[in-house]
C-alpha positions, 0 to 999 in steps of 0.5 A: 500500499502507498503510504503517501496518498496519507501524507500531504503533497511535499512531505516525505515519509522520514520527515513525517515518521520524525514528526509522528515520533517526536509528537510523543516526546514533547507531549510527554514533556509537557505533560510532565513539566507544564511547558516546552513541548508545544514550541519544541513542536513548532520549531521541529515543523518549521522545518518541514511544513510550509510556512502557510501551512505552519500555524493551523497544523501546528493548532490542529496537532496542538489541541490533539495534544492538549485535548488528551493532556486534559482528559488523561489529568482530568480529575485534577482540573481546576473547573473553578479556574477553568470555566471562567478562563473559558468565557474569557478567552471566548470574550477575549478572541471575539475583541481580538477579531475586531482589533486592527492596531497589531504591535510589530511581532519583535516588539511583542516577543520582547515585552512578552519574554521579560513579563514571563520572567518577571512573573515567573520568579516574583509573587504577586500578592492575591493572584492565589485568591484571584476570583472569577471575575479577574480570571476572566479578565485575564483569561481575555488578555491572553486571548486577545495577545493570541490574535497578536502573538501565537506562543502564548503558552508560556504566558499563560502557564506563568500566570497559571503558576501564580494561582496555582503555587504548590500545586503541580498537578492542577497546574498542568491539567488546568493549562492544558484545559485552557490550551485546549479552548486556545487552539480551538479558537484559532482552529476554528478562524482558520477553518473560517479563513478557509485553510484546508486541513483535508490533506494534513488530517491523515497526520495529525491524527497518526501524531495525535495518537502518539502525542497522547501515548506521550501523555500517558508517560509524561503524565506517571512521571509528573506523580513520582515527581516531588513538588520542589522539583517540579517546581524548580523545573518549571521555572527553569522551563519557563526561563529558557523559553521566555529567555529565547523569546527575548533574544529573538526579539532583540536580534528581529529588532537590530536587523530590523534598525 
């Protein structure tokens, strides 16, 4: 049987196999430590997937990955936080769709990177007692930002890190639920814009299955991690991702000058 009929034009067997295997490891990384997998997958897909298809296809894969993680870790989801987050995200996405002023991508990378570092290593008073209205407002802002800047996963992780300090399971699980909503909204937007997902569906499905297996493995690792070790590596991971954002933003600004 010719497997190429299940692959989009221009994507060979080896790159497809690599992406499927990588989906296992990136999903395991996020399931265990809460961050890192999505951006790692985006960087790898950028080597093989056409630019026009990169963001929607990555969004579809991440939708499946985060849905699988939310399902696997559903017992730890804090629905008192997730519910107002969903409402705020929908409102923010609607508002963002009508916002016509867009900041330069380089500026957004620089600002968000520095902001993530700041809130990762400092404790914001009252964040652990933030009410439903505060969570809804915060998620609305995140949703608007996602219309300008795609990599909002680390920002959401830092936001939830303040709320769920000392509860690694609730942090990872609720983050998965929140990112599921964020990616679903993106897929709806790309679908309405006319992106042809059909030719990518077999590959996306295979990556989702592989990613779920990685989620199962990563969840087992999360269960064994001491809270102190998780908190340290979670902050280190966020800092590295934020530092890379700052580096890329600064490089783009210097190059454009």
